[in-house]
C-alpha positions in Angstrom: 76.4 114.9 155.7 77.5 111.2 156.1 74.8 110.1 153.6 75.7 112.7 151.1 79.3 111.8 151.2 78.5 107.9 150.8 76.3 108.8 147.7 79.2 110.7 146.1 81.6 107.8 146.9 79.1 105.4 145.4 78.9 107.4 142.3 82.5 107.7 142.0 82.8 104.0 142.5 80.3 103.3 139.7 82.0 105.5 137.3 85.3 103.8 137.8 83.6 100.5 137.6 82.1 101.5 134.1 85.3 102.9 132.9 87.3 99.6 133.5 84.4 97.5 132.2 84.4 99.3 128.8 86.7 97.8 126.2 89.7 100.0 125.4 89.9 101.6 122.0 91.6 99.3 119.6 94.8 100.5 117.8 94.3 101.0 114.2 94.9 97.9 112.2 98.2 98.0 110.0 96.0 98.1 106.9 94.3 101.2 108.1 97.7 102.9 107.8 97.3 102.3 104.0 94.0 103.8 103.4 93.7 106.4 100.4 97.1 105.5 99.0 96.9 104.3 95.5 100.2 103.6 93.5 100.8 102.5 90.1 104.1 100.6 90.9 103.6 96.8 91.4 106.1 96.7 94.2 106.5 99.4 96.8 108.2 100.1 100.0 108.3 103.5 102.1 110.3 103.8 105.1 111.0 106.6 107.7 114.8 107.1 107.6 115.2 108.1 111.2 113.4 105.2 113.0 113.2 102.7 110.3 109.4 102.5 110.2 107.8 101.1 107.5 105.1 103.5 106.1 103.8 101.4 103.4 104.5 98.1 101.7 103.2 96.5 98.6 104.6 93.3 97.5 107.7 94.3 99.1 109.0 90.9 99.8 108.5 89.7 96.1 111.8 89.0 94.1 111.8 91.0 90.8 114.3 92.6 88.5 115.8 95.9 89.5 117.5 97.0 86.3 119.8 100.0 87.0 119.0 100.5 90.7 122.0 98.0 90.7 124.4 100.9 90.1 123.8 102.0 93.8 125.5 98.9 94.9 128.3 99.4 92.2 128.9 102.7 93.7 129.2 101.4 97.3 131.6 98.7 96.3 133.9 101.3 94.5 134.0 103.6 97.4 134.5 100.7 99.9 137.5 99.7 97.8 139.1 103.0 98.4 140.4 103.2 94.7 141.6 106.8 93.8 138.7 108.9 92.6 141.1 111.0 90.6 142.7 108.1 88.8 141.6 107.5 85.1 140.0 104.5 84.0 139.7 103.1 80.4 136.7 102.0 78.4 137.7 98.8 76.6 136.0 96.9 73.8 135.7 94.0 76.5 133.8 96.5 78.6 131.2 97.0 75.7 131.0 93.1 75.5 130.2 92.9 79.1 127.7 95.8 78.9 125.8 93.7 76.3 127.1 96.1 73.5 124.5 98.4 74.7 124.7 101.9 73.1 127.0 104.3 74.8 128.6 107.6 73.5 131.6 107.0 75.3 134.5 106.2 72.8 136.3 103.0 73.1 139.8 103.3 74.5 139.3 106.8 75.8 139.7 107.4 79.6 137.8 109.3 82.4 138.5 109.8 86.1 136.6 107.4 88.5 134.9 110.2 90.3 133.4 111.4 87.1 132.8 107.9 85.6 130.8 107.3 88.9 128.8 110.5 88.6 127.6 109.8 85.0 126.8 106.4 86.2 124.6 107.4 89.1 123.0 110.6 87.5 122.5 109.6 84.0 122.7 105.7 84.2 125.6 105.4 81.8 126.1 101.5 81.4 129.5 101.4 79.9 130.8 103.5 82.9 129.4 101.0 85.4 131.0 98.1 83.5 134.4 99.8 83.1 134.4 100.8 86.9 134.0 96.8 87.7 136.6 95.9 85.1 139.1 98.4 86.7 138.6 96.8 90.2 141.2 94.8 91.8 140.6 91.2 90.4 138.5 92.5 87.7 134.8 92.3 86.7 134.1 88.8 88.4 135.8 89.8 91.7 133.7 92.9 91.7 130.4 91.2 91.3 131.4 88.9 94.2 132.0 92.0 96.3 128.7 93.2 95.4 126.9 90.0 96.6 129.1 90.1 99.7 128.0 93.6 100.4 124.3 92.8 99.9 124.7 89.8 102.4 126.5 92.1 104.9 123.4 94.6 104.8 120.9 91.9 105.2 119.6 91.9 101.7 118.7 88.3 101.8 116.7 88.1 98.6 119.2 90.1 96.4 121.5 88.8 93.8 123.8 90.6 91.4 125.3 89.2 88.1 126.7 92.6 86.7 127.5 96.0 87.7 125.1 97.8 85.3 121.9 96.2 85.9 121.4 95.2 82.3 120.9 91.8 82.9 117.4 90.8 84.3 119.1 88.5 86.7 120.1 91.3 88.9 117.1 90.7 91.2 116.0 92.0 94.8 112.7 93.1 96.7 111.5 96.5 97.5 112.2 95.8 101.1 115.9 94.9 100.5 116.3 97.9 98.3 115.1 100.1 101.3 118.5 98.6 103.0 120.4 99.4 100.0 119.1 103.1 99.7 119.7 103.5 103.5 123.2 102.3 103.4 124.1 104.2 100.1 122.9 107.5 101.8 125.6 107.3 104.3 128.1 107.8 101.3 128.5 111.6 100.6 129.7 111.0 97.2 126.5 108.9 96.3 124.3 111.6 97.5 126.1 114.2 95.5 126.5 112.4 92.3 123.3 110.8 92.1 121.4 114.2 92.5 123.6 116.1 90.1 121.3 117.8 87.7 123.7 118.3 84.7 127.4 117.6 84.3 130.0 117.7 81.3 132.3 114.9 81.6 135.9 115.7 80.0 137.4 112.6 78.2 141.2 112.0 77.5 142.9 110.0 74.9 141.4 111.4 72.9 140.2 114.5 74.4 136.4 115.2 74.0 133.5 116.4 76.1 129.9 114.8 76.8 127.2 116.4 78.4 124.9 114.4 80.9 121.5 115.1 82.4 119.7 113.3 85.5 117.4 110.6 84.4 115.1 111.7 87.3 112.8 114.4 86.1 112.1 115.4 90.0 115.9 116.1 90.4 116.0 118.3 87.3 112.9 120.0 88.2 114.1 121.3 91.8 110.8 121.2 93.4 111.8 118.4 95.7 114.5 118.2 98.5 116.0 115.0 97.1 119.2 113.7 98.9 119.5 110.5 96.8 118.1 109.2 93.6 118.4 106.4 91.0 116.1 105.4 88.2 116.1 102.0 86.4 114.3 100.4 83.4 114.3 97.1 81.6 111.5 95.3 79.8 111.6 92.7 82.6 111.9 95.2 85.4 109.4 97.9 84.2 110.1 101.5 85.2 111.7 101.9 88.6 112.8 104.5 91.1 114.4 104.8 94.3 114.8 108.0 96.3 115.8 109.5 99.6 113.8 112.9 99.9 113.0 115.2 102.8 109.2 115.8 103.3 108.0 118.1 106.0 111.3 117.8 107.9 111.1 114.1 107.6 113.6 112.0 105.4 111.8 109.0 103.7 113.2 106.4 101.6 110.9 105.4 98.5 111.2 102.4 96.5 108.9 102.0 93.5 109.5 99.0 91.3 107.8 97.8 88.0 105.5 100.5 86.8 104.1 101.4 83.4 105.1 104.7 81.4 108.3 106.8 81.8 106.5 109.2 84.2 104.6 106.7 86.3 107.4 106.4 89.0 107.7 110.2 89.5 103.9 110.3 89.4 103.8 107.7 92.2 106.5 109.9 94.2 104.2 112.7 94.0 101.2 110.7 95.2 103.4 109.3 98.0 104.2 112.9 99.0 100.6 114.0 98.8 99.5 111.1 100.8 102.2 111.8 103.6 101.1 115.4 103.8 97.4 115.1 103.5 96.3 111.4 104.0 95.2 111.0 100.3 97.4 110.1 97.3 94.9 110.9 94.8 94.1 108.5 91.7 95.9 106.9 88.9 95.7 107.3 85.1 93.9 104.4 83.5 96.8 102.8 81.5 99.0 102.8 84.4 96.2 101.5 86.8 95.6 98.6 84.3 99.2 97.8 84.2 99.5 97.7 88.0 96.6 95.6 88.5 97.9 93.0 85.9 101.4 93.0 87.4 100.0 92.8 91.0 98.0 89.7 90.2 101.1 88.2 88.8 103.3 89.1 91.7 100.8 87.8 94.3 101.1 84.4 92.5 104.7 84.0 93.3 
């Protein structure tokens, strides 16, 4: 019996020794988290809103033009300023000049309340509304831009710089990583969530009275098949097609930042690929023209 017991103990000891001598399984390398994801946007950042975990990054720290994504900062500065949302603001000739004389259906000298101006700025990317909101800020346009940059600094957006409130200037620059901070901060404002995800809206102007209908620039918001909590599109020649969103996927709120892609539908295509990747582990493929653009732009950004 003693010999049998000793033999059992010897076997157990050998097993324990073998277990300790075997190397522990290695944790997946960071790059392995990105397996089977292919996106057409040149700069990307995907973050889990709840824990702040970065799910995917591509050229996320490269400084690029951000076009009308700028308008999310514009909205935050307006709301931080506690200006009356029911008060009318006017659209002046100087506002048109500040907006680079970019086309707008809004009539010069007409008026609209601040809340509706913010709504059409966010949902339909109305540039003259963004400019007039800044001009009607205490201290005027320059003071507003200064407040935008101060807010960016307070949010830790270290590689971000604003020069106007609309995003029409290519000198409004940031990174995909910084913009995840912007979206996360903007999502704390109920008005920004509401205004940016409005599908259609009719604005009632005064002096003179007229009405203008607006639609959301994000096809995913209009389609209704996504649970989108915040949205903003952007486009300039220098910035490419851009899209940022806060969306709920399988009971998880996810921040998506997609900058500099080819074609009007490419950012929404990337959003669909991201959702598919999060749900299945495989994003699917990219169309040829969009892929060629991504490869060229990726090579350029890698040199910066």
